[in-house]
C-alpha positions in Angstrom: 114.8 116.4 116.6 113.1 117.7 113.5 116.4 118.5 111.7 117.4 114.8 111.5 114.2 112.9 111.3 110.8 113.0 109.5 107.5 111.3 110.2 105.3 110.5 107.2 101.8 109.2 107.2 100.3 106.6 104.8 96.6 106.9 104.0 95.4 104.5 106.6 95.4 106.7 109.7 96.7 110.3 109.2 95.1 111.5 112.4 97.3 109.2 114.4 100.4 110.7 112.8 99.2 114.2 113.6 98.9 113.2 117.3 102.3 111.5 117.3 103.9 114.6 115.9 102.1 116.8 118.4 103.6 114.8 121.2 107.1 115.0 119.7 106.8 118.7 118.9 107.5 118.2 115.2 105.5 118.7 112.0 104.4 115.8 109.8 106.5 115.3 106.8 105.1 116.3 103.4 104.3 113.5 101.1 102.0 113.2 98.1 99.9 110.0 97.9 97.8 109.5 94.9 96.6 106.7 92.6 96.8 106.3 88.8 93.5 105.6 87.0 94.6 101.9 87.0 94.7 101.9 90.8 98.5 101.8 91.1 99.9 103.7 94.1 102.1 106.8 93.5 104.3 108.4 96.2 106.3 111.6 96.1 108.2 113.0 99.1 107.8 116.8 98.8 110.9 117.6 100.9 114.4 116.3 101.0 115.0 113.2 103.2 118.6 112.6 102.3 120.6 111.2 105.3 117.5 111.6 107.6 115.9 108.9 109.8 112.5 108.4 108.2 109.5 107.0 110.1 106.5 105.8 107.9 103.3 105.2 109.9 100.8 102.9 108.2 98.3 100.4 109.8 97.6 97.4 107.6 93.8 97.9 108.0 91.0 97.9 105.5 91.5 98.0 102.5 94.6 96.0 103.7 96.1 95.2 100.3 95.9 98.8 99.1 97.5 100.0 102.3 100.2 97.3 102.2 101.2 98.1 98.6 101.2 101.9 99.4 103.5 101.2 102.3 105.9 99.3 100.1 106.0 102.1 97.6 106.6 104.6 100.4 109.5 102.5 101.7 111.0 102.1 98.2 110.7 105.9 97.5 112.4 106.7 100.8 115.2 104.3 100.2 115.8 105.7 96.7 115.7 109.2 98.1 118.8 108.3 100.2 117.1 108.2 103.6 119.6 107.2 106.3 117.1 104.7 107.8 113.6 103.7 106.9 111.6 102.9 110.1 108.2 101.4 109.5 105.6 102.0 112.2 102.8 99.5 111.7 100.4 99.9 114.7 98.2 97.1 113.3 100.2 94.3 111.5 97.7 92.8 109.1 98.0 89.1 108.1 99.3 88.3 111.6 96.6 85.7 112.0 98.2 83.6 109.3 101.4 83.0 111.3 101.5 79.2 110.9 100.2 76.4 108.8 97.0 75.1 110.4 96.3 72.8 107.4 98.2 71.4 104.4 98.9 73.8 101.5 98.2 76.9 103.4 100.5 80.0 103.3 102.3 81.6 106.2 101.4 85.1 105.1 102.8 86.8 108.2 106.2 85.6 107.2 105.6 86.7 103.6 104.7 90.2 104.7 107.9 90.3 106.8 110.0 89.2 103.9 108.5 91.8 101.5 108.9 94.7 104.0 112.5 93.8 104.5 113.2 93.4 100.8 111.5 96.7 100.0 114.1 98.4 102.3 112.7 98.7 105.8 115.4 99.2 108.4 113.2 98.6 111.5 109.6 97.7 112.3 107.7 99.2 115.2 104.3 97.5 115.9 101.8 97.0 118.6 100.3 93.8 120.1 101.1 91.2 117.5 98.6 88.4 117.2 101.5 86.0 117.8 104.7 87.4 119.4 106.8 84.8 117.5 106.2 86.9 114.3 109.1 89.1 115.5 111.3 86.1 114.6 110.1 86.3 110.9 112.3 89.5 110.5 116.0 89.8 110.1 115.8 93.5 111.0 115.0 95.0 114.5 111.4 94.7 115.6 110.1 96.8 118.5 107.0 95.1 119.8 104.9 97.4 121.9 102.0 96.5 124.2 98.8 98.4 125.2 98.3 96.4 128.4 99.3 99.2 130.7 97.2 101.7 128.8 94.1 99.4 129.1 94.8 98.5 132.7 95.1 102.1 133.8 91.8 102.9 132.2 90.1 99.9 133.8 91.5 100.7 137.2 90.0 104.2 136.9 86.6 102.7 136.6 86.7 100.9 140.0 85.0 97.8 138.6 83.2 95.6 141.2 84.3 91.9 141.3 86.1 91.9 138.0 87.3 88.7 136.3 89.5 88.9 133.2 88.2 86.5 130.5 90.3 85.0 127.8 88.1 84.2 124.8 90.2 81.1 124.0 93.3 79.3 125.2 95.5 81.2 122.8 94.8 84.6 124.5 95.3 83.1 128.1 98.7 84.6 128.5 97.5 88.1 127.5 94.5 87.8 129.9 96.8 86.6 132.7 99.1 89.7 132.3 96.1 92.0 132.4 94.7 90.2 135.5 98.0 90.6 137.3 97.9 94.4 136.6 94.3 94.5 137.9 94.8 92.0 140.7 91.8 90.0 139.6 91.1 86.3 138.8 91.2 84.8 135.3 88.7 82.7 133.4 89.3 80.9 130.1 86.7 80.1 127.4 87.2 77.0 125.4 85.7 77.0 121.9 85.8 75.3 118.6 85.7 77.0 115.1 83.4 75.5 112.5 84.9 78.0 110.0 86.7 81.4 109.8 85.1 84.1 112.0 82.8 81.6 113.6 83.1 80.1 117.1 81.2 77.8 119.5 81.8 78.0 123.3 82.1 74.6 124.8 83.5 75.2 128.3 84.4 77.9 130.8 87.3 77.4 133.1 87.0 79.7 136.2 84.3 81.4 138.2 82.3 84.1 136.4 78.9 84.0 138.2 78.0 87.4 139.7 81.3 88.9 138.5 82.0 91.6 135.9 83.9 90.0 133.0 86.6 91.9 131.2 87.0 90.1 127.9 90.6 90.6 126.6 91.5 90.2 122.9 94.3 91.5 120.8 91.9 92.4 118.0 88.2 92.4 117.1 87.3 91.6 113.5 83.6 90.8 112.8 82.6 90.7 116.5 80.8 87.3 116.0 83.2 85.5 118.3 82.9 88.2 121.0 79.1 87.9 120.9 79.4 84.1 121.4 81.7 84.7 124.4 79.2 87.2 125.8 76.3 84.8 125.4 78.3 82.1 127.1 79.1 84.4 130.0 75.5 85.5 130.4 74.3 81.8 130.4 76.6 81.4 133.4 75.0 84.4 135.2 77.8 86.8 134.8 77.2 90.6 134.7 77.3 92.6 131.5 81.0 92.4 130.3 83.5 95.0 129.3 85.1 94.0 126.0 88.8 95.2 125.5 91.0 94.9 122.5 94.0 96.7 121.0 92.9 96.7 117.4 89.4 97.5 116.2 89.4 95.9 112.7 85.6 96.0 112.7 84.7 94.4 109.4 81.4 93.1 108.1 79.0 95.2 110.4 81.0 94.6 113.6 80.3 98.1 115.0 76.6 97.6 114.8 76.9 94.0 116.1 78.9 95.1 119.2 76.5 97.9 120.0 74.7 95.1 122.0 72.6 95.6 125.2 74.5 92.8 127.0 77.9 94.6 126.5 78.4 97.4 128.9 81.5 98.9 127.1 83.9 98.2 124.3 87.4 99.5 125.0 89.8 99.7 122.0 92.8 101.9 120.9 93.2 104.1 117.9 95.8 101.9 116.2 93.2 101.7 113.4 91.1 104.7 112.6 87.5 104.3 113.9 84.6 105.8 112.0 83.3 109.0 113.8 79.7 107.7 113.9 80.5 104.9 116.4 78.2 104.3 119.3 78.8 105.9 122.7 79.4 102.3 123.9 82.9 102.5 122.4 85.8 104.0 124.3 88.9 104.8 122.3 92.3 105.0 124.1 95.2 106.9 122.4 98.4 105.0 121.3 100.1 108.2 120.0 101.9 109.0 123.3 103.4 105.5 123.5 104.5 105.6 119.8 106.0 109.1 120.2 108.0 107.9 123.2 109.1 104.8 121.3 110.3 107.0 118.4 112.2 109.3 120.8 113.9 106.3 122.4 114.9 104.8 119.0 116.5 108.1 118.0 118.1 109.1 121.2 119.0 105.6 122.6 117.7 103.8 125.7 115.4 100.8 126.4 111.9 100.5 125.2 111.2 98.4 128.2 111.0 101.6 130.2 107.6 102.2 128.5 106.0 99.3 130.3 105.5 98.0 133.8 107.2 94.7 132.7 109.3 94.2 129.6 107.4 91.2 128.2 104.2 90.9 126.3 
């Protein structure tokens, strides 16, 4: 496989690329990533990639704008080096929360990012747990949308949780919570909330029975953690046990790691789609996405259906 493909890492999560390559039995591609004094990104592939299938792995995590521009420069350099295909693996697709206009004169930034990636020369996008699945339709190139539901469900089943209930923090995450509940054979509860401003939330109602149960709060991402704490408080007020918080993407901005190290949270389960600081609390459990991404890359190269990676083919 090594002779006709190369996997290169951006600067956002090089450890993830090492783990993907270990699973595939290949070595990471050699690329030089530096910055000029002005802050401009510079990329130089240090080996020939002519007529090869190139995979560039870069999460759009903090600092998101730097990582995004670096990814664009890597795509452009690969395209100009005559790569056969330029496949962009974006474990965390930043700007995904801006997928529609919620008010006049707002951008649809998720569509803008899709357009720029395509224009730069991406042949395919592989991503995990988009904030809105409809973002796939923003692209005119193939998009492989992977899910971590099976990964998270397998881990939760191994814990033999007593009286679990999967909790959706809002109506928008209800479908995701329902899919996890089906895998765990547990009931579902939905929190209804209103947002006075960005990254703030107020819980107004809870639909479903949570009293005396162990809530499993299911989100696609955790940013500041403020919303999660509001959900935890709402559950405790209704006499639920200490919840387990689950999410695919740990964005963790603005002191979120410290905020989520909370005595009323029994565990925070995330994946390594975004690199997590090594000094995180023991309350955090990090599940690996490298095996899933490695299998996806193998299927893309060799042919077959990515649906075979999951217990059902939808997200």
